[in-house]
PDB file of N, H, CA, C and O in Angstrom:
ATOM      1  N   MET A   1       2.136 -23.746  34.119  1.00  0.00           N
ATOM      2  CA  MET A   1       0.928 -22.937  34.021  1.00  0.00           C
ATOM      3  C   MET A   1       0.755 -22.457  32.572  1.00  0.00           C
ATOM      4  O   MET A   1       1.737 -22.185  31.880  1.00  0.00           O
ATOM      5  N   THR A   2      -0.486 -22.358  32.130  1.00  0.00           N
ATOM      6  H   THR A   2      -1.283 -22.578  32.692  1.00  0.00           H
ATOM      7  CA  THR A   2      -0.791 -21.901  30.780  1.00  0.00           C
ATOM      8  C   THR A   2      -0.540 -20.412  30.654  1.00  0.00           C
ATOM      9  O   THR A   2      -0.933 -19.628  31.518  1.00  0.00           O
ATOM     10  N   ASN A   3       0.122 -20.025  29.560  1.00  0.00           N
ATOM     11  H   ASN A   3       0.441 -20.662  28.858  1.00  0.00           H
ATOM     12  CA  ASN A   3       0.376 -18.617  29.285  1.00  0.00           C
ATOM     13  C   ASN A   3      -0.849 -18.033  28.580  1.00  0.00           C
ATOM     14  O   ASN A   3      -1.183 -18.449  27.471  1.00  0.00           O
ATOM     15  N   ILE A   4      -1.513 -17.077  29.213  1.00  0.00           N
ATOM     16  H   ILE A   4      -1.242 -16.739  30.114  1.00  0.00           H
ATOM     17  CA  ILE A   4      -2.709 -16.449  28.652  1.00  0.00           C
ATOM     18  C   ILE A   4      -2.401 -14.989  28.368  1.00  0.00           C
ATOM     19  O   ILE A   4      -1.947 -14.252  29.244  1.00  0.00           O
ATOM     20  N   THR A   5      -2.657 -14.582  27.129  1.00  0.00           N
ATOM     21  H   THR A   5      -3.026 -15.180  26.418  1.00  0.00           H
ATOM     22  CA  THR A   5      -2.414 -13.201  26.721  1.00  0.00           C
ATOM     23  C   THR A   5      -3.743 -12.495  26.500  1.00  0.00           C
ATOM     24  O   THR A   5      -4.648 -13.044  25.871  1.00  0.00           O
ATOM     25  N   LYS A   6      -3.857 -11.299  27.009  1.00  0.00           N
ATOM     26  H   LYS A   6      -3.122 -10.853  27.520  1.00  0.00           H
ATOM     27  CA  LYS A   6      -5.059 -10.494  26.834  1.00  0.00           C
ATOM     28  C   LYS A   6      -4.723  -9.348  25.881  1.00  0.00           C
ATOM     29  O   LYS A   6      -3.690  -8.695  26.034  1.00  0.00           O
ATOM     30  N   TYR A   7      -5.600  -9.100  24.890  1.00  0.00           N
ATOM     31  H   TYR A   7      -6.439  -9.630  24.766  1.00  0.00           H
ATOM     32  CA  TYR A   7      -5.373  -8.010  23.946  1.00  0.00           C
ATOM     33  C   TYR A   7      -6.705  -7.517  23.408  1.00  0.00           C
ATOM     34  O   TYR A   7      -7.733  -8.176  23.561  1.00  0.00           O
ATOM     35  N   LYS A   8      -6.676  -6.361  22.784  1.00  0.00           N
ATOM     36  H   LYS A   8      -5.840  -5.826  22.660  1.00  0.00           H
ATOM     37  CA  LYS A   8      -7.856  -5.776  22.162  1.00  0.00           C
ATOM     38  C   LYS A   8      -7.694  -5.871  20.649  1.00  0.00           C
ATOM     39  O   LYS A   8      -6.582  -5.802  20.126  1.00  0.00           O
ATOM     40  N   LEU A   9      -8.816  -6.029  19.956  1.00  0.00           N
ATOM     41  H   LEU A   9      -9.720  -6.084  20.380  1.00  0.00           H
ATOM     42  CA  LEU A   9      -8.806  -6.127  18.504  1.00  0.00           C
ATOM     43  C   LEU A   9      -9.353  -4.853  17.874  1.00  0.00           C
ATOM     44  O   LEU A   9     -10.250  -4.213  18.424  1.00  0.00           O
ATOM     45  N   ASP A  10      -8.808  -4.490  16.721  1.00  0.00           N
ATOM     46  H   ASP A  10      -8.079  -5.010  16.274  1.00  0.00           H
ATOM     47  CA  ASP A  10      -9.338  -3.364  15.957  1.00  0.00           C
ATOM     48  C   ASP A  10     -10.493  -3.863  15.100  1.00  0.00           C
ATOM     49  O   ASP A  10     -10.401  -4.913  14.464  1.00  0.00           O
ATOM     50  N   ALA A  11     -11.584  -3.098  15.093  1.00  0.00           N
ATOM     51  H   ALA A  11     -11.659  -2.245  15.610  1.00  0.00           H
ATOM     52  CA  ALA A  11     -12.761  -3.487  14.323  1.00  0.00           C
ATOM     53  C   ALA A  11     -13.456  -2.245  13.773  1.00  0.00           C
ATOM     54  O   ALA A  11     -13.352  -1.153  14.331  1.00  0.00           O
ATOM     55  N   ALA A  12     -14.167  -2.441  12.667  1.00  0.00           N
ATOM     56  H   ALA A  12     -14.251  -3.328  12.213  1.00  0.00           H
ATOM     57  CA  ALA A  12     -14.990  -1.385  12.064  1.00  0.00           C
ATOM     58  C   ALA A  12     -16.391  -1.965  11.858  1.00  0.00           C
ATOM     59  O   ALA A  12     -16.539  -3.116  11.446  1.00  0.00           O
ATOM     60  N   PHE A  13     -17.404  -1.168  12.146  1.00  0.00           N
ATOM     61  H   PHE A  13     -17.284  -0.233  12.481  1.00  0.00           H
ATOM     62  CA  PHE A  13     -18.798  -1.612  12.123  1.00  0.00           C
ATOM     63  C   PHE A  13     -19.623  -0.627  11.312  1.00  0.00           C
ATOM     64  O   PHE A  13     -19.400   0.581  11.395  1.00  0.00           O
ATOM     65  N   ALA A  14     -20.580  -1.129  10.524  1.00  0.00           N
ATOM     66  H   ALA A  14     -20.762  -2.110  10.457  1.00  0.00           H
ATOM     67  CA  ALA A  14     -21.492  -0.253   9.779  1.00  0.00           C
ATOM     68  C   ALA A  14     -22.844  -0.938   9.616  1.00  0.00           C
ATOM     69  O   ALA A  14     -22.935  -2.162   9.530  1.00  0.00           O
ATOM     70  N   ASN A  15     -23.884  -0.123   9.575  1.00  0.00           N
ATOM     71  H   ASN A  15     -23.810   0.872   9.645  1.00  0.00           H
ATOM     72  CA  ASN A  15     -25.219  -0.605   9.255  1.00  0.00           C
ATOM     73  C   ASN A  15     -25.244  -0.910   7.766  1.00  0.00           C
ATOM     74  O   ASN A  15     -24.827  -0.080   6.958  1.00  0.00           O
ATOM     75  N   LEU A  16     -25.722  -2.078   7.394  1.00  0.00           N
ATOM     76  H   LEU A  16     -26.061  -2.752   8.050  1.00  0.00           H
ATOM     77  CA  LEU A  16     -25.704  -2.499   5.995  1.00  0.00           C
ATOM     78  C   LEU A  16     -26.625  -1.668   5.111  1.00  0.00           C
ATOM     79  O   LEU A  16     -26.432  -1.618   3.897  1.00  0.00           O
ATOM     80  N   LEU A  17     -27.620  -1.017   5.701  1.00  0.00           N
ATOM     81  H   LEU A  17     -27.777  -1.058   6.688  1.00  0.00           H
ATOM     82  CA  LEU A  17     -28.525  -0.161   4.917  1.00  0.00           C
ATOM     83  C   LEU A  17     -27.777   0.979   4.227  1.00  0.00           C
ATOM     84  O   LEU A  17     -28.243   1.497   3.212  1.00  0.00           O
ATOM     85  N   GLU A  18     -26.629   1.370   4.764  1.00  0.00           N
ATOM     86  H   GLU A  18     -26.251   0.949   5.588  1.00  0.00           H
ATOM     87  CA  GLU A  18     -25.835   2.436   4.144  1.00  0.00           C
ATOM     88  C   GLU A  18     -25.244   1.994   2.808  1.00  0.00           C
ATOM     89  O   GLU A  18     -24.852   2.837   2.001  1.00  0.00           O
ATOM     90  N   PHE A  19     -25.175   0.683   2.562  1.00  0.00           N
ATOM     91  H   PHE A  19     -25.493  -0.002   3.218  1.00  0.00           H
ATOM     92  CA  PHE A  19     -24.572   0.148   1.350  1.00  0.00           C
ATOM     93  C   PHE A  19     -25.538  -0.654   0.492  1.00  0.00           C
ATOM     94  O   PHE A  19     -25.337  -0.777  -0.716  1.00  0.00           O
ATOM     95  N   ASP A  20     -26.584  -1.200   1.102  1.00  0.00           N
ATOM     96  H   ASP A  20     -26.747  -1.100   2.083  1.00  0.00           H
ATOM     97  CA  ASP A  20     -27.506  -2.102   0.417  1.00  0.00           C
ATOM     98  C   ASP A  20     -28.943  -1.669   0.676  1.00  0.00           C
ATOM     99  O   ASP A  20     -29.439  -1.808   1.794  1.00  0.00           O
ATOM    100  N   PRO A  21     -29.618  -1.143  -0.348  1.00  0.00           N
ATOM    101  CA  PRO A  21     -30.989  -0.672  -0.135  1.00  0.00           C
ATOM    102  C   PRO A  21     -31.974  -1.795   0.191  1.00  0.00           C
ATOM    103  O   PRO A  21     -33.077  -1.530   0.668  1.00  0.00           O
ATOM    104  N   LEU A  22     -31.588  -3.038  -0.061  1.00  0.00           N
ATOM    105  H   LEU A  22     -30.692  -3.254  -0.448  1.00  0.00           H
ATOM    106  CA  LEU A  22     -32.466  -4.169   0.251  1.00  0.00           C
ATOM    107  C   LEU A  22     -32.244  -4.722   1.656  1.00  0.00           C
ATOM    108  O   LEU A  22     -32.944  -5.642   2.080  1.00  0.00           O
ATOM    109  N   ALA A  23     -31.285  -4.172   2.372  1.00  0.00           N
ATOM    110  H   ALA A  23     -30.716  -3.424   2.028  1.00  0.00           H
ATOM    111  CA  ALA A  23     -30.988  -4.645   3.729  1.00  0.00           C
ATOM    112  C   ALA A  23     -32.118  -4.267   4.681  1.00  0.00           C
ATOM    113  O   ALA A  23     -32.865  -3.316   4.451  1.00  0.00           O
ATOM    114  N   LYS A  24     -32.215  -5.035   5.744  1.00  0.00           N
ATOM    115  H   LYS A  24     -31.609  -5.807   5.931  1.00  0.00           H
ATOM    116  CA  LYS A  24     -33.190  -4.742   6.792  1.00  0.00           C
ATOM    117  C   LYS A  24     -32.554  -3.783   7.799  1.00  0.00           C
ATOM    118  O   LYS A  24     -31.330  -3.663   7.841  1.00  0.00           O
ATOM    119  N   PRO A  25     -33.360  -3.104   8.606  1.00  0.00           N
ATOM    120  CA  PRO A  25     -32.814  -2.096   9.539  1.00  0.00           C
ATOM    121  C   PRO A  25     -31.746  -2.611  10.500  1.00  0.00           C
ATOM    122  O   PRO A  25     -30.857  -1.848  10.879  1.00  0.00           O
ATOM    123  N   ASN A  26     -31.802  -3.874  10.903  1.00  0.00           N
ATOM    124  H   ASN A  26     -32.524  -4.494  10.595  1.00  0.00           H
ATOM    125  CA  ASN A  26     -30.821  -4.396  11.855  1.00  0.00           C
ATOM    126  C   ASN A  26     -29.652  -5.123  11.202  1.00  0.00           C
ATOM    127  O   ASN A  26     -28.791  -5.650  11.908  1.00  0.00           O
ATOM    128  N   ASP A  27     -29.599  -5.166   9.870  1.00  0.00           N
ATOM    129  H   ASP A  27     -30.298  -4.738   9.297  1.00  0.00           H
ATOM    130  CA  ASP A  27     -28.498  -5.829   9.178  1.00  0.00           C
ATOM    131  C   ASP A  27     -27.220  -5.009   9.333  1.00  0.00           C
ATOM    132  O   ASP A  27     -27.258  -3.779   9.300  1.00  0.00           O
ATOM    133  N   PHE A  28     -26.089  -5.692   9.503  1.00  0.00           N
ATOM    134  H   PHE A  28     -26.057  -6.692   9.531  1.00  0.00           H
ATOM    135  CA  PHE A  28     -24.822  -4.982   9.708  1.00  0.00           C
ATOM    136  C   PHE A  28     -23.658  -5.744   9.115  1.00  0.00           C
ATOM    137  O   PHE A  28     -23.773  -6.915   8.755  1.00  0.00           O
ATOM    138  N   ILE A  29     -22.536  -5.053   9.022  1.00  0.00           N
ATOM    139  H   ILE A  29     -22.443  -4.102   9.315  1.00  0.00           H
ATOM    140  CA  ILE A  29     -21.275  -5.669   8.630  1.00  0.00           C
ATOM    141  C   ILE A  29     -20.202  -5.173   9.598  1.00  0.00           C
ATOM    142  O   ILE A  29     -20.168  -3.995   9.955  1.00  0.00           O
ATOM    143  N   GLU A  30     -19.329  -6.090  10.017  1.00  0.00           N
ATOM    144  H   GLU A  30     -19.357  -7.046   9.727  1.00  0.00           H
ATOM    145  CA  GLU A  30     -18.243  -5.737  10.924  1.00  0.00           C
ATOM    146  C   GLU A  30     -16.976  -6.452  10.451  1.00  0.00           C
ATOM    147  O   GLU A  30     -17.001  -7.645  10.147  1.00  0.00           O
ATOM    148  N   VAL A  31     -15.880  -5.714  10.395  1.00  0.00           N
ATOM    149  H   VAL A  31     -15.859  -4.745  10.642  1.00  0.00           H
ATOM    150  CA  VAL A  31     -14.587  -6.270  10.013  1.00  0.00           C
ATOM    151  C   VAL A  31     -13.656  -6.154  11.219  1.00  0.00           C
ATOM    152  O   VAL A  31     -13.500  -5.080  11.800  1.00  0.00           O
ATOM    153  N   THR A  32     -13.043  -7.277  11.579  1.00  0.00           N
ATOM    154  H   THR A  32     -13.170  -8.150  11.107  1.00  0.00           H
ATOM    155  CA  THR A  32     -12.130  -7.329  12.720  1.00  0.00           C
ATOM    156  C   THR A  32     -10.766  -7.820  12.253  1.00  0.00           C
ATOM    157  O   THR A  32     -10.656  -8.888  11.650  1.00  0.00           O
ATOM    158  N   LEU A  33      -9.727  -7.035  12.535  1.00  0.00           N
ATOM    159  H   LEU A  33      -9.817  -6.168  13.025  1.00  0.00           H
ATOM    160  CA  LEU A  33      -8.371  -7.431  12.160  1.00  0.00           C
ATOM    161  C   LEU A  33      -7.852  -8.500  13.091  1.00  0.00           C
ATOM    162  O   LEU A  33      -8.125  -8.467  14.291  1.00  0.00           O
ATOM    163  N   TRP A  34      -7.105  -9.452  12.552  1.00  0.00           N
ATOM    164  H   TRP A  34      -6.883  -9.479  11.578  1.00  0.00           H
ATOM    165  CA  TRP A  34      -6.492 -10.487  13.373  1.00  0.00           C
ATOM    166  C   TRP A  34      -5.365  -9.890  14.201  1.00  0.00           C
ATOM    167  O   TRP A  34      -4.678  -8.967  13.764  1.00  0.00           O
ATOM    168  N   HIS A  35      -5.189 -10.412  15.365  1.00  0.00           N
ATOM    169  H   HIS A  35      -5.747 -11.162  15.720  1.00  0.00           H
ATOM    170  CA  HIS A  35      -4.144  -9.940  16.275  1.00  0.00           C
ATOM    171  C   HIS A  35      -2.738 -10.106  15.677  1.00  0.00           C
ATOM    172  O   HIS A  35      -1.842  -9.314  15.971  1.00  0.00           O
ATOM    173  N   ASN A  36      -2.545 -11.137  14.838  1.00  0.00           N
ATOM    174  H   ASN A  36      -3.273 -11.780  14.600  1.00  0.00           H
ATOM    175  CA  ASN A  36      -1.232 -11.388  14.243  1.00  0.00           C
ATOM    176  C   ASN A  36      -1.009 -10.625  12.933  1.00  0.00           C
ATOM    177  O   ASN A  36       0.022 -10.798  12.283  1.00  0.00           O
ATOM    178  N   ASP A  37      -1.970  -9.782  12.544  1.00  0.00           N
ATOM    179  H   ASP A  37      -2.808  -9.641  13.071  1.00  0.00           H
ATOM    180  CA  ASP A  37      -1.887  -8.935  11.331  1.00  0.00           C
ATOM    181  C   ASP A  37      -1.837  -9.724  10.029  1.00  0.00           C
ATOM    182  O   ASP A  37      -1.445  -9.169   9.003  1.00  0.00           O
ATOM    183  N   GLU A  38      -2.217 -10.990  10.033  1.00  0.00           N
ATOM    184  H   GLU A  38      -2.535 -11.441  10.867  1.00  0.00           H
ATOM    185  CA  GLU A  38      -2.168 -11.798   8.822  1.00  0.00           C
ATOM    186  C   GLU A  38      -3.474 -11.803   8.041  1.00  0.00           C
ATOM    187  O   GLU A  38      -3.530 -12.356   6.942  1.00  0.00           O
ATOM    188  N   GLY A  39      -4.539 -11.191   8.595  1.00  0.00           N
ATOM    189  H   GLY A  39      -4.493 -10.742   9.487  1.00  0.00           H
ATOM    190  CA  GLY A  39      -5.813 -11.187   7.900  1.00  0.00           C
ATOM    191  C   GLY A  39      -6.904 -10.564   8.743  1.00  0.00           C
ATOM    192  O   GLY A  39      -6.638  -9.786   9.659  1.00  0.00           O
ATOM    193  N   PHE A  40      -8.146 -10.920   8.419  1.00  0.00           N
ATOM    194  H   PHE A  40      -8.363 -11.553   7.675  1.00  0.00           H
ATOM    195  CA  PHE A  40      -9.291 -10.310   9.099  1.00  0.00           C
ATOM    196  C   PHE A  40     -10.508 -11.217   9.002  1.00  0.00           C
ATOM    197  O   PHE A  40     -10.555 -12.127   8.175  1.00  0.00           O
ATOM    198  N   ASP A  41     -11.490 -10.959   9.853  1.00  0.00           N
ATOM    199  H   ASP A  41     -11.452 -10.220  10.525  1.00  0.00           H
ATOM    200  CA  ASP A  41     -12.788 -11.636   9.827  1.00  0.00           C
ATOM    201  C   ASP A  41     -13.846 -10.620   9.420  1.00  0.00           C
ATOM    202  O   ASP A  41     -13.790  -9.457   9.818  1.00  0.00           O
ATOM    203  N   VAL A  42     -14.796 -11.063   8.634  1.00  0.00           N
ATOM    204  H   VAL A  42     -14.842 -12.008   8.310  1.00  0.00           H
ATOM    205  CA  VAL A  42     -15.944 -10.242   8.257  1.00  0.00           C
ATOM    206  C   VAL A  42     -17.179 -10.922   8.825  1.00  0.00           C
ATOM    207  O   VAL A  42     -17.477 -12.066   8.481  1.00  0.00           O
ATOM    208  N   GLN A  43     -17.890 -10.228   9.686  1.00  0.00           N
ATOM    209  H   GLN A  43     -17.648  -9.299   9.966  1.00  0.00           H
ATOM    210  CA  GLN A  43     -19.164 -10.716  10.222  1.00  0.00           C
ATOM    211  C   GLN A  43     -20.262  -9.986   9.477  1.00  0.00           C
ATOM    212  O   GLN A  43     -20.369  -8.762   9.560  1.00  0.00           O
ATOM    213  N   LEU A  44     -21.081 -10.735   8.747  1.00  0.00           N
ATOM    214  H   LEU A  44     -20.994 -11.729   8.680  1.00  0.00           H
ATOM    215  CA  LEU A  44     -22.144 -10.150   7.946  1.00  0.00           C
ATOM    216  C   LEU A  44     -23.472 -10.679   8.445  1.00  0.00           C
ATOM    217  O   LEU A  44     -23.728 -11.882   8.398  1.00  0.00           O
ATOM    218  N   SER A  45     -24.308  -9.790   8.918  1.00  0.00           N
ATOM    219  H   SER A  45     -24.100  -8.813   8.956  1.00  0.00           H
ATOM    220  CA  SER A  45     -25.630 -10.162   9.398  1.00  0.00           C
ATOM    221  C   SER A  45     -26.656  -9.573   8.448  1.00  0.00           C
ATOM    222  O   SER A  45     -26.979  -8.388   8.521  1.00  0.00           O
ATOM    223  N   SER A  46     -27.165 -10.414   7.552  1.00  0.00           N
ATOM    224  H   SER A  46     -26.903 -11.377   7.492  1.00  0.00           H
ATOM    225  CA  SER A  46     -28.192  -9.957   6.616  1.00  0.00           C
ATOM    226  C   SER A  46     -29.224 -11.068   6.464  1.00  0.00           C
ATOM    227  O   SER A  46     -29.952 -11.361   7.412  1.00  0.00           O
ATOM    228  N   HIS A  47     -29.299 -11.687   5.300  1.00  0.00           N
ATOM    229  H   HIS A  47     -28.707 -11.449   4.530  1.00  0.00           H
ATOM    230  CA  HIS A  47     -30.283 -12.751   5.099  1.00  0.00           C
ATOM    231  C   HIS A  47     -30.007 -13.923   6.041  1.00  0.00           C
ATOM    232  O   HIS A  47     -30.928 -14.498   6.621  1.00  0.00           O
ATOM    233  N   ILE A  48     -28.734 -14.265   6.182  1.00  0.00           N
ATOM    234  H   ILE A  48     -27.986 -13.798   5.710  1.00  0.00           H
ATOM    235  CA  ILE A  48     -28.276 -15.241   7.170  1.00  0.00           C
ATOM    236  C   ILE A  48     -26.985 -14.691   7.769  1.00  0.00           C
ATOM    237  O   ILE A  48     -26.289 -13.904   7.127  1.00  0.00           O
ATOM    238  N   ASP A  49     -26.667 -15.093   8.969  1.00  0.00           N
ATOM    239  H   ASP A  49     -27.231 -15.733   9.491  1.00  0.00           H
ATOM    240  CA  ASP A  49     -25.407 -14.650   9.573  1.00  0.00           C
ATOM    241  C   ASP A  49     -24.256 -15.423   8.952  1.00  0.00           C
ATOM    242  O   ASP A  49     -24.308 -16.647   8.829  1.00  0.00           O
ATOM    243  N   GLN A  50     -23.209 -14.689   8.559  1.00  0.00           N
ATOM    244  H   GLN A  50     -23.167 -13.694   8.659  1.00  0.00           H
ATOM    245  CA  GLN A  50     -22.050 -15.296   7.924  1.00  0.00           C
ATOM    246  C   GLN A  50     -20.781 -14.732   8.532  1.00  0.00           C
ATOM    247  O   GLN A  50     -20.725 -13.559   8.899  1.00  0.00           O
ATOM    248  N   THR A  51     -19.769 -15.567   8.636  1.00  0.00           N
ATOM    249  H   THR A  51     -19.814 -16.521   8.337  1.00  0.00           H
ATOM    250  CA  THR A  51     -18.442 -15.113   9.019  1.00  0.00           C
ATOM    251  C   THR A  51     -17.482 -15.556   7.934  1.00  0.00           C
ATOM    252  O   THR A  51     -17.443 -16.729   7.562  1.00  0.00           O
ATOM    253  N   ILE A  52     -16.711 -14.613   7.431  1.00  0.00           N
ATOM    254  H   ILE A  52     -16.742 -13.660   7.733  1.00  0.00           H
ATOM    255  CA  ILE A  52     -15.726 -14.885   6.388  1.00  0.00           C
ATOM    256  C   ILE A  52     -14.359 -14.563   6.963  1.00  0.00           C
ATOM    257  O   ILE A  52     -14.137 -13.463   7.468  1.00  0.00           O
ATOM    258  N   ARG A  53     -13.440 -15.522   6.887  1.00  0.00           N
ATOM    259  H   ARG A  53     -13.620 -16.416   6.476  1.00  0.00           H
ATOM    260  CA  ARG A  53     -12.085 -15.325   7.393  1.00  0.00           C
ATOM    261  C   ARG A  53     -11.123 -15.342   6.216  1.00  0.00           C
ATOM    262  O   ARG A  53     -11.085 -16.309   5.454  1.00  0.00           O
ATOM    263  N   LEU A  54     -10.350 -14.279   6.065  1.00  0.00           N
ATOM    264  H   LEU A  54     -10.381 -13.493   6.684  1.00  0.00           H
ATOM    265  CA  LEU A  54      -9.439 -14.166   4.933  1.00  0.00           C
ATOM    266  C   LEU A  54      -8.060 -13.691   5.373  1.00  0.00           C
ATOM    267  O   LEU A  54      -7.931 -12.844   6.257  1.00  0.00           O
ATOM    268  N   THR A  55      -7.025 -14.255   4.738  1.00  0.00           N
ATOM    269  H   THR A  55      -7.129 -14.944   4.021  1.00  0.00           H
ATOM    270  CA  THR A  55      -5.694 -13.673   4.888  1.00  0.00           C
ATOM    271  C   THR A  55      -5.626 -12.490   3.934  1.00  0.00           C
ATOM    272  O   THR A  55      -6.478 -12.345   3.056  1.00  0.00           O
ATOM    273  N   TRP A  56      -4.625 -11.652   4.101  1.00  0.00           N
ATOM    274  H   TRP A  56      -3.933 -11.769   4.814  1.00  0.00           H
ATOM    275  CA  TRP A  56      -4.465 -10.506   3.199  1.00  0.00           C
ATOM    276  C   TRP A  56      -4.201 -10.975   1.769  1.00  0.00           C
ATOM    277  O   TRP A  56      -4.646 -10.327   0.821  1.00  0.00           O
ATOM    278  N   SER A  57      -3.489 -12.085   1.597  1.00  0.00           N
ATOM    279  H   SER A  57      -3.128 -12.611   2.367  1.00  0.00           H
ATOM    280  CA  SER A  57      -3.221 -12.624   0.259  1.00  0.00           C
ATOM    281  C   SER A  57      -4.506 -13.106  -0.404  1.00  0.00           C
ATOM    282  O   SER A  57      -4.705 -12.881  -1.598  1.00  0.00           O
ATOM    283  N   GLU A  58      -5.373 -13.762   0.349  1.00  0.00           N
ATOM    284  H   GLU A  58      -5.211 -13.945   1.318  1.00  0.00           H
ATOM    285  CA  GLU A  58      -6.660 -14.202  -0.198  1.00  0.00           C
ATOM    286  C   GLU A  58      -7.510 -13.001  -0.593  1.00  0.00           C
ATOM    287  O   GLU A  58      -8.163 -13.020  -1.636  1.00  0.00           O
ATOM    288  N   PHE A  59      -7.507 -11.956   0.234  1.00  0.00           N
ATOM    289  H   PHE A  59      -6.977 -11.941   1.081  1.00  0.00           H
ATOM    290  CA  PHE A  59      -8.254 -10.737  -0.070  1.00  0.00           C
ATOM    291  C   PHE A  59      -7.729 -10.078  -1.340  1.00  0.00           C
ATOM    292  O   PHE A  59      -8.508  -9.601  -2.165  1.00  0.00           O
ATOM    293  N   LYS A  60      -6.418 -10.051  -1.495  1.00  0.00           N
ATOM    294  H   LYS A  60      -5.785 -10.439  -0.825  1.00  0.00           H
ATOM    295  CA  LYS A  60      -5.799  -9.473  -2.691  1.00  0.00           C
ATOM    296  C   LYS A  60      -6.229 -10.250  -3.940  1.00  0.00           C
ATOM    297  O   LYS A  60      -6.524  -9.651  -4.974  1.00  0.00           O
ATOM    298  N   ALA A  61      -6.264 -11.582  -3.842  1.00  0.00           N
ATOM    299  H   ALA A  61      -6.025 -12.068  -3.002  1.00  0.00           H
ATOM    300  CA  ALA A  61      -6.692 -12.404  -4.966  1.00  0.00           C
ATOM    301  C   ALA A  61      -8.154 -12.129  -5.329  1.00  0.00           C
ATOM    302  O   ALA A  61      -8.493 -12.018  -6.508  1.00  0.00           O
ATOM    303  N   ILE A  62      -9.013 -12.020  -4.320  1.00  0.00           N
ATOM    304  H   ILE A  62      -8.737 -12.110  -3.363  1.00  0.00           H
ATOM    305  CA  ILE A  62     -10.430 -11.725  -4.572  1.00  0.00           C
ATOM    306  C   ILE A  62     -10.580 -10.376  -5.258  1.00  0.00           C
ATOM    307  O   ILE A  62     -11.349 -10.246  -6.211  1.00  0.00           O
ATOM    308  N   LYS A  63      -9.846  -9.361  -4.778  1.00  0.00           N
ATOM    309  H   LYS A  63      -9.221  -9.466  -4.004  1.00  0.00           H
ATOM    310  CA  LYS A  63      -9.932  -8.031  -5.401  1.00  0.00           C
ATOM    311  C   LYS A  63      -9.540  -8.086  -6.880  1.00  0.00           C
ATOM    312  O   LYS A  63     -10.181  -7.446  -7.713  1.00  0.00           O
ATOM    313  N   LYS A  64      -8.492  -8.849  -7.210  1.00  0.00           N
ATOM    314  H   LYS A  64      -7.971  -9.369  -6.533  1.00  0.00           H
ATOM    315  CA  LYS A  64      -8.060  -8.963  -8.611  1.00  0.00           C
ATOM    316  C   LYS A  64      -9.119  -9.652  -9.457  1.00  0.00           C
ATOM    317  O   LYS A  64      -9.391  -9.234 -10.583  1.00  0.00           O
ATOM    318  N   LEU A  65      -9.711 -10.701  -8.918  1.00  0.00           N
ATOM    319  H   LEU A  65      -9.490 -11.040  -8.004  1.00  0.00           H
ATOM    320  CA  LEU A  65     -10.750 -11.419  -9.673  1.00  0.00           C
ATOM    321  C   LEU A  65     -11.988 -10.558  -9.888  1.00  0.00           C
ATOM    322  O   LEU A  65     -12.560 -10.565 -10.979  1.00  0.00           O
ATOM    323  N   VAL A  66     -12.409  -9.822  -8.875  1.00  0.00           N
ATOM    324  H   VAL A  66     -11.945  -9.816  -7.989  1.00  0.00           H
ATOM    325  CA  VAL A  66     -13.577  -8.937  -9.010  1.00  0.00           C
ATOM    326  C   VAL A  66     -13.285  -7.829 -10.009  1.00  0.00           C
ATOM    327  O   VAL A  66     -14.148  -7.469 -10.810  1.00  0.00           O
ATOM    328  N   LYS A  67     -12.072  -7.285  -9.965  1.00  0.00           N
ATOM    329  H   LYS A  67     -11.371  -7.577  -9.314  1.00  0.00           H
ATOM    330  CA  LYS A  67     -11.680  -6.242 -10.917  1.00  0.00           C
ATOM    331  C   LYS A  67     -11.747  -6.782 -12.345  1.00  0.00           C
ATOM    332  O   LYS A  67     -12.207  -6.092 -13.255  1.00  0.00           O
ATOM    333  N   LYS A  68     -11.284  -8.022 -12.536  1.00  0.00           N
ATOM    334  H   LYS A  68     -10.910  -8.582 -11.797  1.00  0.00           H
ATOM    335  CA  LYS A  68     -11.334  -8.646 -13.863  1.00  0.00           C
ATOM    336  C   LYS A  68     -12.782  -8.805 -14.336  1.00  0.00           C
ATOM    337  O   LYS A  68     -13.092  -8.543 -15.498  1.00  0.00           O
ATOM    338  N   LEU A  69     -13.654  -9.232 -13.439  1.00  0.00           N
ATOM    339  H   LEU A  69     -13.402  -9.445 -12.495  1.00  0.00           H
ATOM    340  CA  LEU A  69     -15.070  -9.390 -13.802  1.00  0.00           C
ATOM    341  C   LEU A  69     -15.740  -8.055 -14.118  1.00  0.00           C
ATOM    342  O   LEU A  69     -16.702  -8.004 -14.884  1.00  0.00           O
ATOM    343  N   ASP A  70     -15.231  -6.982 -13.526  1.00  0.00           N
ATOM    344  H   ASP A  70     -14.450  -7.024 -12.903  1.00  0.00           H
ATOM    345  CA  ASP A  70     -15.831  -5.655 -13.681  1.00  0.00           C
ATOM    346  C   ASP A  70     -15.400  -4.975 -14.981  1.00  0.00           C
ATOM    347  O   ASP A  70     -15.927  -3.918 -15.326  1.00  0.00           O
ATOM    348  N   GLN A  71     -14.462  -5.560 -15.694  1.00  0.00           N
ATOM    349  H   GLN A  71     -14.034  -6.419 -15.413  1.00  0.00           H
ATOM    350  CA  GLN A  71     -13.973  -4.942 -16.945  1.00  0.00           C
ATOM    351  C   GLN A  71     -14.959  -5.141 -18.074  1.00  0.00           C
ATOM    352  O   GLN A  71     -14.714  -4.691 -19.193  1.00  0.00           O
TER     353      GLN A  71
END
């Protein structure tokens, strides 16, 4: 028999208008942590619906690159 595990995921949700004045009223962003704690998914509903999946290491690399660009 197949082993099926049921679990709940941690997620955070926000209306995108709180961060982007050009967003539409129904635009949102939601971040969901992976069950294995290795990363997270970002669901972005704005101009087009997008899902971004990142490990924590990939996120760390992006933060460093953005910080470098911001200097």
